[in-house]
C-alpha positions as a LaTeX table, in Angstrom:
\begin{tabular}{lrrr}
\hline
Residue & $x$ (\AA) & $y$ (\AA) & $z$ (\AA) \\
\hline
Met1 & 2.27 & 22.93 & 16.11 \\
Ala2 & $-0.96$ & 24.04 & 14.44 \\
Pro3 & $-3.60$ & 21.38 & 13.71 \\
Thr4 & $-3.61$ & 20.22 & 10.11 \\
Gly5 & $-7.24$ & 19.20 & 10.06 \\
Phe6 & $-6.23$ & 15.57 & 9.84 \\
Glu7 & $-5.10$ & 13.73 & 12.90 \\
Pro8 & $-4.30$ & 10.03 & 12.47 \\
Val9 & $-6.31$ & 7.70 & 14.63 \\
Ala10 & $-4.83$ & 4.45 & 16.00 \\
Trp11 & $-7.69$ & 2.28 & 14.71 \\
Val12 & $-7.01$ & 3.41 & 11.14 \\
Asp13 & $-3.60$ & 1.70 & 11.26 \\
Asn14 & $-5.20$ & $-1.47$ & 12.60 \\
Met15 & $-7.89$ & $-1.39$ & 9.91 \\
Thr16 & $-5.25$ & $-0.90$ & 7.19 \\
Asp17 & $-3.35$ & $-3.93$ & 8.48 \\
Gln18 & $-6.49$ & $-6.07$ & 8.05 \\
Arg19 & $-7.36$ & $-4.93$ & 4.53 \\
Leu20 & $-6.73$ & $-7.27$ & 1.63 \\
Thr21 & $-5.91$ & $-4.37$ & $-0.69$ \\
Val22 & $-4.33$ & $-0.93$ & $-0.36$ \\
Thr23 & $-4.41$ & 2.11 & $-2.60$ \\
Val24 & $-1.51$ & 2.77 & $-4.93$ \\
Thr25 & $-0.56$ & 5.77 & $-2.78$ \\
Ala26 & $-0.41$ & 3.60 & 0.35 \\
Ala27 & 1.51 & 0.92 & $-1.55$ \\
Ala28 & 4.08 & 3.55 & $-2.57$ \\
Glu29 & 4.71 & 4.56 & 1.05 \\
Leu30 & 5.78 & 1.08 & 2.15 \\
Pro31 & 8.91 & 0.79 & $-0.02$ \\
Gly32 & 9.45 & 4.56 & 0.05 \\
Ile33 & 8.83 & 5.30 & $-3.62$ \\
Ser34 & 6.92 & 8.20 & $-5.11$ \\
Arg35 & 3.25 & 7.95 & $-5.96$ \\
Gly36 & 4.08 & 8.55 & $-9.64$ \\
Met37 & 6.62 & 5.75 & $-9.66$ \\
Ala38 & 4.07 & 3.40 & $-8.06$ \\
Tyr39 & 1.50 & 4.22 & $-10.76$ \\
Gly40 & 4.21 & 3.64 & $-13.37$ \\
Cys41 & 4.91 & 0.21 & $-11.86$ \\
Val42 & 1.18 & $-0.57$ & $-11.98$ \\
Arg43 & 1.09 & 0.49 & $-15.63$ \\
Thr44 & 4.01 & $-1.82$ & $-16.56$ \\
Gly45 & 2.69 & $-4.70$ & $-14.44$ \\
Glu46 & 5.68 & $-4.63$ & $-12.08$ \\
Leu47 & 3.27 & $-3.84$ & $-9.23$ \\
Pro48 & 0.26 & $-6.20$ & $-9.37$ \\
Ser49 & $-3.07$ & $-4.41$ & $-9.13$ \\
Val50 & $-6.81$ & $-4.82$ & $-9.55$ \\
Arg51 & $-9.27$ & $-2.25$ & $-10.81$ \\
Leu52 & $-12.57$ & $-1.95$ & $-8.99$ \\
Gly53 & $-14.76$ & 0.68 & $-10.58$ \\
Gly54 & $-12.50$ & 3.69 & $-10.98$ \\
Arg55 & $-10.12$ & 2.67 & $-8.20$ \\
Ile56 & $-6.81$ & 0.91 & $-8.64$ \\
Leu57 & $-5.95$ & $-1.28$ & $-5.67$ \\
Val58 & $-2.87$ & $-3.33$ & $-4.87$ \\
Pro59 & $-3.41$ & $-6.72$ & $-3.22$ \\
Arg60 & $-1.60$ & $-6.66$ & 0.13 \\
Gln61 & $-0.31$ & $-10.22$ & $-0.32$ \\
Ser62 & 1.28 & $-9.33$ & $-3.68$ \\
Leu63 & 2.91 & $-6.27$ & $-2.15$ \\
Asp64 & 4.25 & $-8.28$ & 0.80 \\
Glu65 & 5.67 & $-10.91$ & $-1.56$ \\
Leu66 & 7.23 & $-8.26$ & $-3.78$ \\
Leu67 & 8.91 & $-6.63$ & $-0.77$ \\
Gly68 & 9.93 & $-9.97$ & 0.73 \\
Val69 & 8.05 & $-9.54$ & 3.98 \\
Gly70 & 5.75 & $-11.94$ & 5.80 \\
Gly71 & 2.16 & $-11.16$ & 6.69 \\
Asn72 & 3.27 & $-9.73$ & 10.05 \\
Gly73 & 5.69 & $-7.26$ & 8.46 \\
Ala74 & 8.78 & $-9.35$ & 9.22 \\
Arg75 & 11.32 & $-9.91$ & 6.47 \\
Ala76 & 11.15 & $-13.36$ & 4.92 \\
Ala77 & 14.30 & $-15.47$ & 5.11 \\
\hline
\end{tabular}
């Protein structure tokens, strides 16, 4: 397989797990929805978000609650 120019690094996953917010694109990947649908959910308020400068970020805690998972990624009862 030819290199793509971007090779994921293990510490990036660890750093993402520690962040309090994620991008809308990253938030879309967790439930398996499209990026466009995620931005639509932000626009309607269905997906809580904060705007910092020109960036739209989704609080990780809100996303976990919305998906019904605990902080460690386990499904809540």
